C-alpha positions in Angstrom: 28.6 38.5 92.5 32.1 39.1 93.2 33.4 42.4 94.3 37.1 44.4 94.9 37.5 46.8 97.6 40.0 49.2 98.6 40.4 52.0 101.0 43.2 54.5 99.2 45.3 57.1 101.4 45.1 60.1 98.7 48.6 62.7 98.5 47.9 66.2 97.9 44.6 66.7 98.3 42.0 67.9 100.9 40.4 64.7 101.1 42.4 61.9 102.9 41.0 58.7 101.9 39.0 57.1 99.4 37.0 53.8 99.7 35.9 52.4 96.7 34.5 48.8 95.4 33.2 47.6 91.9 32.1 44.3 90.7 33.9 41.6 89.0 33.2 43.5 85.5 35.1 46.4 87.0 31.9 48.5 87.2 31.9 50.8 90.1 29.4 50.2 92.9 30.0 52.9 95.7 32.5 55.5 96.2 33.2 57.5 99.8 35.7 60.2 100.2 37.0 61.0 103.7 37.4 64.8 103.9 37.6 67.4 101.0 34.9 69.3 99.6 31.8 67.3 101.0 29.3 68.3 98.4 31.6 68.0 95.1 33.0 64.6 96.2 29.3 63.4 97.0 28.3 64.5 93.4 31.6 62.9 91.7 30.6 59.7 93.8 27.1 59.5 92.4 28.4 60.2 88.8 30.9 57.4 88.8 28.7 54.8 90.3 27.5 52.4 87.6 30.5 53.3 85.1 33.4 51.0 84.1 36.6 51.8 85.5 38.4 52.7 82.4 35.6 55.0 81.4 36.0 57.0 84.4 39.8 57.0 84.4 39.6 58.6 80.7 37.5 61.3 82.1 39.2 62.2 85.2 42.8 61.1 85.0 45.3 64.3 85.0 42.3 67.1 86.6 44.5 69.2 88.5 43.0 71.2 91.4 44.1 74.9 91.2 48.2 74.8 91.2 48.2 71.3 92.8 49.6 68.9 90.5 46.5 66.7 91.5 43.1 66.6 92.5 40.4 64.4 94.3 39.3 63.2 90.7 42.9 62.4 89.6 43.3 60.7 93.4 40.1 58.4 92.4 41.9 57.3 89.1 45.4 56.3 91.5 42.5 54.5 93.8 41.0 52.8 90.6 44.3 51.6 89.4 44.8 50.0 92.7 41.1 48.7 92.6 41.6 47.1 89.1 44.9 44.9 90.6 43.0 43.8 94.0 41.6 40.1 94.5 37.9 39.4 93.7 36.3 38.7 97.2 33.1 36.4 97.0 30.0 38.1 98.0 28.0 37.0 100.8 
């Protein structure tokens, strides 16, 4: 099965990087956050695994963290937007 993979540098959040992979059907296979609230972000990563990109974006897009204009879940949506456009890579 082919996959898509990106590493997205976040802005406006405590996390610094999101590493995300999906399959050819836009189903999220794995998500890793670098930095941020470790337990919460591990939970988000587990909850979105196996979900379609569009479904995750409908739920998480626009969430804010305190007075910040964004959040780690919102930044994940920005990463997923880029992931959708990424080229497929043949699996080994």
